[in-house]
N, C-alpha and C positions, 0 to 999 in steps of 0.2 A: 147565677146558679152554680153552686160549687158542691153539691151533695153527691155522694157515692151511694148508689143502691147496692145492696147486698141481698141476693135471692137465695133462699135456704138458709136464712140467717139464724135459725136456731139449731141447725145441725152441728154434728161433731166438729167440723171445719168452719162453718159459717159463722159460729159464735165466736170464735177466736179472731177471724178476720174482723168482724164488727168491733170487737174489743180493741184490737190494734189500731184500727182506723181512728176510733174515738180517743184512745190514749195518744195518738199522733196529732191530734187537734182537728179532725175532720168531722164534719157532719154527715150522719148516715141515715138512709132509709132502710130499715131492716123489714124484709118481706119474707112471709112464710105461710104456710097453711096452718100452723098450730098457733092459734091467737093466745092461748094461755101462756105458752113459752115466750112469745113476743112480749107479752106484759111483763114477765119476769126479767127478760133481758133489759127492757126499757128502765124498769126499776133499778137494776143493777148500775146502769151506765148513765143515767139522767137524761137531761134535756137535749143532748147531742144526738139522741136517737129518736127518730120518728118511725112509727111502726105501720105495717100495711098487711092485712091478712091477703093472701094472693094464691091463686091457682095458676101455675105457669102454663098449663094447657088452654087457658083462657086468653087469647091473643090481645083482645081489646082491653082487658083488665090489666094485662102485664104491660102493654104499651103505655096506659095511663100512669101506672106507677113510675116506670122508667122515664116518662116525660118530666118528672119532677127532679131528675138527676142529670148529671153530666157524664158519668161513667157507671158502668154496671159490673158488678162481680157476681157471676153465677156459680153458686156453691151447691147446686142441686145435683142429683143423680146425673150421670153423663147422657142418660137416655132422653133428657130434656134440653140438651145443649142447642138442638136445631130450633125448638120452640122459642127459647130465650133469644137466639140470634135473630129470628124473624121479628120478635117484638122490638128488639133493639134497633133494627133496620127501620121499622115503622116509626119509633120515636127519634131516630137520629142520634142515638146514644151508643158511644163505643162500649165494648164488652170484652171481658175475658172470663175463662172457665178454667177448671182444674184438671181437664183431660177427657178424652173421648174413647179411651181403651182401644185404640187403633182404628176400629171399624167406624165409629162415629166421628172420629177426627177426619177419616176420609170424606165422609159426607159433608162435614162442615167446610173442608178446604175447597169443595165444589161449589161452595156459595160465595166465591171471591168476587164475581161481577156483581152480585146483589148488594154485598157490602159496599163495594166502591161506588155503586150507583147512589147508595144511601149517604156516601161521604163519611163512612165511619170505619173504625178498625175493629176487627174481632181477632183476639189473640187466643189461639187454641192451646190449652194446656199450660197454665201458668200457676202450678203449685210447687211442690218440691221436685218430683219426677213423674211427669214431665213438668218442666217450668225451670227451676234452677239447674236441673241437669243439663238442658238445652243451652242454657247460657254459659255454663261452664265449658261445654263442648265448643261453643264459638269462641270463647276466651282462649281456650288451648290452641284452636286451630289458627287463631290470629298470631300466636307467638311463633308458629312454625314456618318455615319456608314451604314444606310439602307435608301434608297430613295424610296418613296412611291407615290408621286404625283409631276407633273410638270404642271405649269400653265404660258402661256405667254399671255401678254396683250399689246396692242398698243393704246395709246391715244394721242389726238391733241386738241389744242385750235382753230384750223382753223374751220370756219364755212362757210356755203354756198356750192354750187355745186363745187367740186374740183376734179381734176384729177392730182395728184402729180407726177404720172408716167404714163405708158402706158394705155391708156383708154381701150384697149382690155383686159388687166389683170383685171382692175376695174370691168369691165362688168362680166368677169368670177367669180370673187369672189362673186359677188352679186347674181349670178343665178344658180350656181353649187352647189351640195350638199356638206356641210362641212364634216369634220371628226374629230373624238375624239377617245382617248382610255378610255374605261369605263370598270371597273372590269376586266381589262388586255386584253381586246379585242378591236380592231380597228372597229369602227362602222361608218356608215353614217348618217348624220342628215340633216334636211332641212337647206338651206342657210339663214343665218341671224337669225338663232334660237337659243335657250338657252340663251337669253339675260340676262344680269346681270348688276349691278351697281358695277364699279371697282373704288377703292381709289387709285388714282395716287398721285404723289407729289402735294404739295399745290399750285404749279404754274398752275396745270391743274384741280385739284379738283376731285370730283367724277363724272364719266361719264359712260353712258351706252354703254356696248360692246356686240358685237355679234360674233357668231361662223361663220367662213368663211373657205373655202377651202385653205389650205396653206401647203407649202413644208415641214415644220418641221415634220408633221405627217407622211410623207414618209420615215423618217429616224429615228427619236427618238424612236419609238417603238421597232425597231430591234437593235439600239444602246445600249438601256437601257430596256431590255425586262422585267426586274423584277418590273418596275414602273407600277402600276396598273391603274393610271389615268393621262392622258395627254390631256390638252385643249389649243386651241388657239382662242383668241377672239380679234377683233379690234372694235374701235369706227367708227361709221358711222354717218355723218351728215344726218338727216331725209329728207333734200332736195335732196341729192345725191340719196338715196334710192328711193324716189318718182319718180325722173326723169328716172332712169334705168328701174323701174317697168313699166312706161309709154311706154318707148321704146321696152320693152319685149312684152307688150300687143299689140302693133302696128306691132310686127313681124320684127322689124328693127334690132334685134340682132341674127336672125336666121343665122346659119352657113351653111345651105343647099342652093344650087344653085336653082334659080327660072328658069321657062321655057326658058327665054332668056340668061340664064348663069350667070345672076347678083346673086352675094352673098350679101345679105343685110348686114350682120355684116362687111364685108370687106369694103363695101362703106360707112358705118356709121363711122367705126374706121379712115378710110382715111380723111373723112371730118372733123372729130372731132380733129384729129392730126393737120390739117391744121389751123382750126379755133382757136384752143387753142394756137398754135404757134404764130399766127398773133396778138392775144390779150394777150399774156403772160405778166404777171406782178407779182412782188414780192408776195410770200405768207408769210405774218408774222405769228407770233404766236410761239407755242412751242409744240414739240412732246415728247413723253415718250415711251420707250420701257421697259416694266416691265416683270421681270421673277422671279417667286416664286417656289422654290423646297422645298418640305415638306418631312419629314421623321424622323428618329431616330438618335440621337446623345448621346453618354453616357447613353443610356437607356431612354432618355427622348424625347418627341415630340419637334421637331425643325424645323424652317422654315428659309431658306436662301432667302432673298429677294434682288434682284439687279435691279436698276432702272437707265436707261441712258436718260438723257434730251439733246435735241438738239434745236437750235433756228435758226432763219433767219440769214443767213451769208450775210450781207449787201455788204461787199467787193466782194463777188463772185456772189451776186444776186441768191443765192441758198435757196430754202425753207428748213425747217427743215427736211423734208422727204428725199428730194434730198441729202442734206448733210449726213445725218444718214445712208443712203444706199450707198453712193459713198465711204465714208472714210473707211469703213470695207474692201471693195474690194481693195483699194489702200494699206492698211496696210498689207494684206495677200499676195498681189502681191509682196510687198517689202520683206516680210519674206521668200517667196519662192525663190526670187532673191539672198537673202543672205545665203541661205542653212539652214534656221531655221526650214523648214518643209521638210522632207526628204522621206516620204512615197510615194508610187506609187499605180497605180489603180484608182478606183473611190471611193471617200470617202466624207461623209458630214464632215462639220467643226468640229463637236463635237468629231470626231475619228482621226483628224490629226492636229489640231491647239491647241498648248499649251496655256491654258487660261491665265496663269500667264504672259507669254510673250505678248500675245495679248493685254491684259488689260494694260500692261505698255506702249504700243504704243498708245492705245486709250486715256490714260489719257494726253497725249501730244496734242491732238486735242482739237478743241473749243466745248467742250461738258461738261456736268456735270455728274458724276457717283457717285451713292450712293448705299452703301451695309448695310443691316441690318441682324444681326444673332440673332435669337430669340429662346432661349431654355426654355421650360417650366418644372420647377422642383417642385416637391412635397416638402412643407415645413415639417420638422420633429421637 
């Protein structure tokens, strides 16, 4: 049995994961609630894709689908991560997801004993960021004698109101308190606070970045407890911030049910998803994932800087964000299938994915990777 199951296979990220797996020579079970989109995906990619209509809230059905595979990629909304993990444990299939937006990641980490009992591995957050970002952090720390700071930044040349992935996640990132490690302590800060100007690759230039809630802060502080400063900041188009603030002021992103049982957020996200899908168009431009790890090497202050650039994939009609998020999940699923990752339990990428091996796969994809090693020495 060498199939890889992709749940949420027709979503903005899932369909790119499926395509990369098939292009890489793997058989895929594409599972989703939307049967029409599944059939379209199968027609596009041919006999390497087996489709399965699936409701991930149905444990028995999800277990049956996963039992036909060896590895599962969960590309559904993060709110279903625990459901998929339970099914994976029941099926005895290792699983990875795209992140749990901190809160759900914490819930998933608490399931370590359950996953170990099932003899499987659950990798939490294996997309771009979290995912590649975590592995780059591990790579940088391995190069230093002492690591003191980690800084993760995401930049983009895309402008205007955009939702490159789930609108629900975008909204949460804009309105929930962000997190950072300051002086060795994990602290909450206001959403979109601590703004700064970040110098990205010349293709992106200098961009304003903001602190938002993100899954890296759920694992990096415990994976690297001696690092005293950890931050995550993302670039946001002012138009997007403005529109989400208006929706917030109108009460349209509230998650509490009204007297008639209507949940504003649920209705809004459902409508947004339909409208965006109907008017979906290519998102050109370029994205950058930048990770800087600072510390000491040979007694000198040293910075390891890693930057991954991704662009619009015309052949696949995939935005830079979609491609940069999907490819890491595909790579690590392949590594799991090949036995290149052997741990069990629940682990973040930085504790179970070998950076050198991962980077060797990443360099084969349609991305640009830059590394800078900067050591400051006193002249004598």
